[in-house]
N, C-alpha and C positions, 0 to 999 in steps of 0.2 A: 571468540566472542562475536558473533555476527550482529551487525547493525543494519536494519532494513529501514529505508526511507520510503514513505508512501506519500505521494502528492495526489490530492483529489479535490474536486470542486466541493465547496462547502454545502452543507444541507443534510448530511446524514445524522441520524440520531446517535446518542451515546451507545445504545444497545447494538446498532449496526457496526459502530467502530470497535466495540469490545469483541464482537463476533469475528470481525476481520482480523484483529490482533491475535485472537485465540487460534484461528485456523492457519494464519501465516506462520505463527510460532511453531505449530505442530508440523507443518510441511517442512520448514527450514530445519527443525530438529531431526526429522526423518531422513532428510537428504544430505545433511552435513554431519550428523552425529553429535551436534552440540546440545548440551543439556538445555532444556527449555528455560531454566532460570538464568541462563547466560545470553539469551537472545533478546535484543532490544529493538522494538518497533517504534519508529518516529513518524507520526502523521502530521503532515502540513496541509492545512486546508487553504484552498485558493479561492478568492472571491470570484463569483460568477458574474462578472460585469457584462460580458458579452460572449456569445457562443464562439467556440473555436472553429476555424474553417475546417471543413471535412478533410481537405488534403493534409492539414497539419496532423489531424488524428491518425490518418492513414499512414503518414510517415512514422509516427510513434509506434504503431502496430508493426509495421515493416521492420523497424529497428529491432524489435524483440525477436 
């Protein structure tokens, strides 16, 4: 039963978040074999108080 946590800056529409959940669910199911009804996506929206420094974003990308 996979749990996927997504953190993103607030401001996306409901439709955008629904599309994200649909596609992430399909990819996780494809690569893990888990049934789609057992995959849980949790979206946490972060306040966009100030922009992130570029080096911090670069660090996040390099981590992946």
